[in-house]
N, C-alpha and C positions, 0 to 999 in steps of 0.2 A: 483244947481246940483252939484256944487264944494264943497258945505258943506257936502253933502251926501257922497262923495267920501273920503273927509277927517275923517269923522265918520267911515266909512267902514273900510278904511285902519287902522286905530286906533283900531277898534275891533279886526280886523284881528290879529294885532301886539299883542294885550293881551291874545287873545287865543294862539297864537303860542308860548308865553311866558310861559302861563300855561303847555301846551303840554312840551315844552321844561324841564322844572323843573319836570314834572310828571315824563315823559319816562327817563329823565336823571338821577334821582335820584334811577331808580330800579336797574341799574349795579352795583353802588357802594354799594347798600344794600345789596345785594345777595353776592357781592365780600367779604365785610368786614365778613357778617355772616358766609360765608364758612370758612374765614381765621381764624376766631377767634375760630370757632367749632373745625378746626383740631389742632390748637394749644392749644387748653384745652384738647383735646385727648391724644396730644403727652405729655403733661406734666403731665395727669393722668399716663401715662404709664411708662414715667422716669422723674421722680420728679428732678434727678439731671440735667436735661437739661433744665429746667424751666426757667433759666436766660436768657439763648441763644433763645429759642423759643419766650420768651416774647418780647425780643429786636426785633426780625426778625418780630413778627406778627405787633407790633407798626408802623415799617417802612414800612410793606406791606400795613396795613390800609391806612397810610398815603398818598402812592403812589396811592392807590384804589381811595381815596377822591379826587385826583385830577380832575377826570373826572365829578364828581359832581360839583365842584367850576367851571370848564368849563361850565358846563351846564347854572349855575347861572349867570357867565357873560354873555353869550349869550341873555340868559333870561333878564338881567337888559339892554343890549343894545338894544333888541326889544322895551321894556318900554319905555325907557329915549330918543331913537334915531330915534323913529318914527315920 
């Protein structure tokens, strides 16, 4: 009976890791897409501000991506620490 419990816990950890990455990737994808979209729109309206907009966009995308990296760390902990 103990073997069943070990496999069950392992299976639940794998399922949770998959859900963690699936749900954790939605936020950064939407955020980065929105940021790039608005930055490109701003560059099209004011080409002279393109350099400043590009810098801020890349910085914002890097900050937004940290939530995806956090979900990856949690998923890896679920996989290898269970």
